[in-house]
N, C-alpha and C positions, 0 to 999 in steps of 0.2 A: 504494500500500500504506500502511496506517495505521502510525503510530509504534509502536503496541502489537504489531501483526503483525510489523513489522520487528525489534523488540526480541526477540520470541519466536523468530523465524527465526535471529537472530544467536546466541542461546543454543542452539537446537537444533543448529545447525551445529557448535558447539564443545562439545557435551555430553560426548562421549567424552574430549576433552582435559581438560575441567573435572573429570570424574570421576577421570581418571588423576592429575592434579596434586593433587587433593584427597587421594587415597590416599598421595601422597608428602609430605603435611603442609602443603600450601599452603591458606590460608584463602580463603573466597569473596571476602572484601574485597580481599585482595592480588591475586587473579586479576582481579576487576572493575577494580581500579585500573590494572593493566597494560593490559588490553584497552581501557579508556576512554582512556588516554593515547595509545595507538597508533591510536585512531580506529576500532577494530573493533567497539565498542559505542556506542550512542547513548542508552542508558537510564540511569536512576538506579539506585543500588545496591539499593534496596528492590525495585524492579521485577526486577532481575537475580536476586535471591535468590528471589523468588516464582516466577519461571519455572523456576529450577533445582529448587526443591523440588517443584513440580508435575510436572516431568518425571521426577524421581526416584521419585515416587509413582505414576507411570504414568497420571497424569491427562491428558486431552486439552486441558484449559484450566486456567490457574492459578486458584486459589481466590480468590474475591472475597468480598464480604459475602453470606452465605447465612443462611437461617433456622436458628436453633438446633435441634439434633436433639431429638426428644421432644415438640416443640410441633406441633400440627396447625394447618395454615393454615385460616382461615375461607374458605368458598366462598360466593359470592353465588348465590342462586337467586331467580329472578323469579317472583313470584306475582301475576298480574294481578287476582285477586279476594282482597283481604286479609281476614283475620279481624277481626271487630269488636273482640276483646280486644287485638289488636295496635295498633289505632288509638287506644284510650283510654288 
């Protein structure tokens, strides 16, 4: 299993507990620190936060670098017979 998958599984297994403690006033940093010190997590704080936020939003995967909304991606289309205007 990859480190990313392991980190996500660690967070998924503890998500209910994380949510419960969050409602009680504990910060994500404090929870991460305790879990990390006890050897229950092997990821960085930023990774932990991304996984928690993604799971809270109901995403199946944490958000990484994505294309900004509103911009359309260019798609390549192959034209085996180019126009003369395009070549000049």
